[in-house]
C-alpha positions, 0 to 999 in steps of 0.5 A: 734273889741274884740277877742270874736267878731272876734271869733263869726264872724269867726264861722259864716263865717265858718258855712256859708262856710260849708252850701254852700259846703253841698248844692253843694254836695247834688246837685251833688249827685242828678245829679249822681242819675239821671244819674244812672236811666235806659233809657226807651226803646221800644221793640216789642214782637210777640207771634206766633205758628208753626214758625210764621204760626199763629201770636197771637199778636204783641205789643210794650212795653215801659220798662226800658233798662235792664229789665228782659224779664221774667218781661216784659212777666209777666206784659203784658201776662198771662204766666206760667214759671218754672226756667225762661223758659216759658211753657205757654203764654195766656193759650197755652202750650204743652199737655201731650206727645206733643213735643212742647215748647215756643222758643224765638228769639231776633232780629232774633237770637235764645236765649241762656238764659232763659227769666229770664236772658235776659235783654232787650235793645232798639229796641229789636224785640222778638218773642215767638213761640210755636213750635215742637222741634222734 
């Protein structure tokens, strides 16, 4: 075989090898992207008044784990909020001078952050209760 034929054959083999490596790399990138996607989880949201005396609604929602609670509420309820704190759900809010507010718990524990900071987790049971804070 002549030198030019050997050079051509070598070039073709090198190109085939590089193409195979590129394909393998693309596949591994796709796998790692799939692994980075968040898992879809189910949470339960109950909306009530007067420390649970009157339950307005109880609903399950499927969302990506890590979704902000505020986003869940905005997508599923008519709400008004200010700086991540919900002031009105389904038209229920404090009247002038009334010392009532929407408080929420997660799995029975009082929330320590606004709904704009809480990232939901699998199995969360969230209760928003419109109650007196006197």
